[in-house]
C-alpha atoms as one frame of an Amber mdcrd trajectory, in Angstrom:
protein
 136.026 105.071  78.620 137.725 106.852  81.749 136.890 105.258  85.090 135.289
 108.141  86.955 134.078 106.279  90.151 135.862 102.980  91.755 134.689 101.117
  94.676 137.236  98.875  96.449 136.309  96.365  99.184 133.548  98.091 100.856
 131.967  97.032 103.820 128.789  98.725 105.503 126.984  97.294 108.778 123.930
  98.711 110.489 123.110  97.331 113.782 125.596  94.739 113.875 124.005  93.454
 110.610 126.678  93.241 107.529 124.856  94.408 104.764 127.577  95.081 102.043
 130.627  92.482 102.486 133.401  93.759 100.005 131.816  95.607  97.419 134.215
  96.360  94.261 132.885  97.900  91.215 134.243 100.484  88.582 131.932 103.061
  86.903 132.993 104.454  83.609 132.478 108.035  82.179 129.288 108.735  80.248
 127.649 105.099  80.745 124.705 104.174  82.429 125.341 101.024  85.006 122.352
  99.452  86.493 122.852  97.780  89.890 120.497  94.810  90.087 119.411  93.049
  93.199 116.228  92.196  95.481 115.312  94.187  98.262 117.322  94.834 101.484
 120.328  93.963  99.780 122.139  97.365 100.081 121.674  98.954  96.575 120.096
 101.993  98.127 123.094 102.308 100.671 125.407 102.017  97.998 124.092 105.156
  96.402 124.581 107.197  99.584 127.980 105.879 100.040 128.938 107.431  96.652
 127.305 110.489  97.579 129.032 110.719 101.191 125.690 110.725 102.716 126.753
 107.328 104.582 130.556 106.222 105.238 131.674 102.683 104.903 132.886 100.641
 107.910 136.188  99.639 105.632 137.131 100.025 101.934 137.800 103.092  99.338
 135.416 105.233  97.439 137.219 107.070  94.487 135.228 109.820  92.923 137.538
 111.502  90.205 140.261 109.886  91.552 139.649 111.146  95.138 138.842 109.254
  98.193 135.959 110.630  99.531 135.618 108.221 102.448 137.723 110.246 104.926
 136.304 113.782 103.871 134.538 116.065 105.780 131.413 117.966 104.643 133.656
 120.838 103.175 135.580 118.619 101.134 132.647 116.845  99.807 130.788 119.808
  98.582 132.726 120.147  95.171 132.061 116.676  94.590 128.399 116.612  95.539
 128.267 119.570  92.756 128.853 117.470  90.164 126.250 114.778  91.533 122.302
 114.934  90.837 120.259 112.409  92.708 116.363 110.829  92.085 115.486 109.729
  95.706 112.961 106.574  95.935 109.620 107.941  96.575 110.433 111.185  94.829
 111.333 113.002  98.540 109.786 116.505  97.328 109.537 119.047  99.986 105.985
 119.255 100.596 106.136 122.947 101.749 107.682 123.991  98.370 105.977 124.602
  95.310 107.293 122.472  92.138 109.446 125.399  90.899 110.924 125.828  94.591
 111.921 122.345  94.718 113.398 122.299  91.394 115.439 125.748  92.517 116.371
 124.305  95.966 119.764 122.672  94.663 120.504 125.725  92.631 120.321 127.944
  95.861 122.444 125.500  97.698 125.144 125.643  95.054 125.183 128.703  93.283
 125.089 132.308  94.119 122.889 133.303  91.069 120.558 136.202  90.054 116.495
 135.113  90.824 116.120 135.809  87.053 118.762 133.155  86.126 117.557 130.629
  88.940 113.858 130.882  87.325 115.287 130.278  84.055 116.874 127.261  84.866
 113.847 125.771  86.944 111.817 126.497  83.487 114.217 124.865  81.509 114.839
 121.732  83.808 111.061 121.108  83.999 110.279 121.441  80.216 113.085 118.590
  79.652 110.667 116.445  81.798 107.511 117.610  79.996 106.117 119.462  82.698
 105.857 123.096  81.466 103.975 125.458  83.683 103.758 123.353  87.018 106.110
 125.758  88.771 103.411 127.314  91.337 101.892 123.690  91.917 102.341 122.127
  95.424 103.511 118.858  95.673 100.073 117.460  97.014  98.414 118.736  93.585
 100.757 116.418  91.624 100.127 112.788  90.582 103.013 110.268  91.354 104.501
 110.338  88.109 104.341 114.075  88.017 106.061 114.216  91.579 108.811 111.726
  90.129 109.504 114.125  87.184 109.780 117.098  89.318 112.241 115.203  91.183
 114.062 114.261  88.141 114.301 117.943  86.948 115.478 118.623  90.539 117.890
 115.947  90.054 119.297 117.646  86.993 118.979 121.100  88.013 122.558 121.979
  88.479 123.869 120.271  85.087 125.698 116.893  87.325 128.023 115.316  85.523
 126.994 112.179  87.321 123.156 111.320  88.130 122.168 108.652  90.749 118.725
 106.758  90.536 117.323 105.163  93.507 114.441 102.601  92.424 113.333 105.186
  89.834 109.997 103.233  88.748 109.159 102.143  91.961 105.461 102.928  92.868
 104.686 103.938  89.494 101.833 102.133  87.305 103.438 100.725  84.149 102.367
 103.717  81.851 104.137 106.355  84.160 107.181 103.793  84.658 107.718 103.466
  80.936 107.660 107.389  80.904 110.414 107.783  83.613 112.378 104.944  81.642
 112.025 106.879  78.542 112.747 110.373  80.109 115.974 108.688  81.904 117.313
 107.507  78.054 116.380 111.024  76.491 118.168 112.729  79.438 120.949 110.885
  79.290 121.098 111.239  75.467 120.978 114.981  76.098 123.206 115.438  78.901
 125.670 112.765  78.433 126.095 111.918  82.086 127.344 109.284  83.759 124.186
 107.555  85.506 124.107 104.962  88.142 120.603 103.389  88.659 119.555 100.777
  91.253 116.561  98.627  90.894 115.060  95.211  90.951 113.128  95.816  87.898
 114.814  93.957  85.064 112.649  95.383  82.113 113.465  98.892  82.980 117.151
  97.908  83.311 117.576  96.314  80.017 115.934  99.312  78.284 118.313 102.261
  79.646 121.712 100.381  80.629 125.130  99.830  79.119 126.240  97.387  81.708
 124.374  95.644  84.596 125.912  94.597  87.887 124.322  92.057  90.286 124.635
  93.132  94.082 123.788  89.558  96.042 124.828  88.600  99.605 126.731  91.885
  99.928 129.040  91.587  96.955 128.817  92.433  93.179 128.948  88.929  91.821
 128.652  89.785  88.229 128.996  93.000  85.996 128.089  92.375  82.324 127.484
  94.363  79.178 123.495  94.562  78.486 123.660  91.978  75.626 125.702  89.623
  77.384 123.976  89.846  81.051 121.160  87.300  80.141 123.531  84.623  79.250
 125.673  85.152  82.095 127.074  81.770  83.293 126.759  82.829  87.097 124.002
  80.850  89.035 123.058  84.272  90.901 122.520  85.871  87.721 120.509  83.230
  86.155 118.430  83.025  89.363 117.683  86.664  89.297 116.488  86.727  85.699
 114.382  83.598  86.702 112.788  85.452  89.403 113.991  83.103  91.975 116.644
  84.734  93.898 115.876  84.827  97.477 118.420  87.436  98.906 120.309  86.688
 102.420 122.119  89.922 103.892
């Protein structure tokens, strides 16, 4: 499989605290790779760096062979057009209906007739099992439904890359399983490259081709799903055992 994203020696600090201390990672076209790690280790920061929402202090991030670190907004736009993101907590616009939330990235990136926009909105909501909710406001939706609307928004522009930031956080076990199942179904249907960040091992094993562990500011292990559990790396064994205490 060809490499679609390469992260090289990426460092990132906030208020003098170095969160990422030289991250290296290669992401392959068409795979689901999950970045594991405890709270506060910089998993979500890494997603923001890949999308260009944050800039690293040092290092390179190559997307389709192009280093996005030095790009301005105009340069980033065509790359972001190939990406969709499911934000932690869904992050729906409270003042927009479910349908308008899904339509938002379509309007941002494409000039399409209204009829075509609405057709795409209905199609994406159908893919996540939410036909007929276009006119509902986010306040009328359950937590699981909000997450699914956010997932429909993430795939609204038919992205080649989807980034999932803690997709099951805040959901009860039944809704968490449903979201994991949806991610697996969408991966099969859309054949995207998917990057998931989570601390939820059960979800990670259910959907991933490979797993990477972010620990003390670096990726310390990258393994296929079948070999991750037997990794000889001490930090991996500690994480699986639930004993890993993060120090950033």
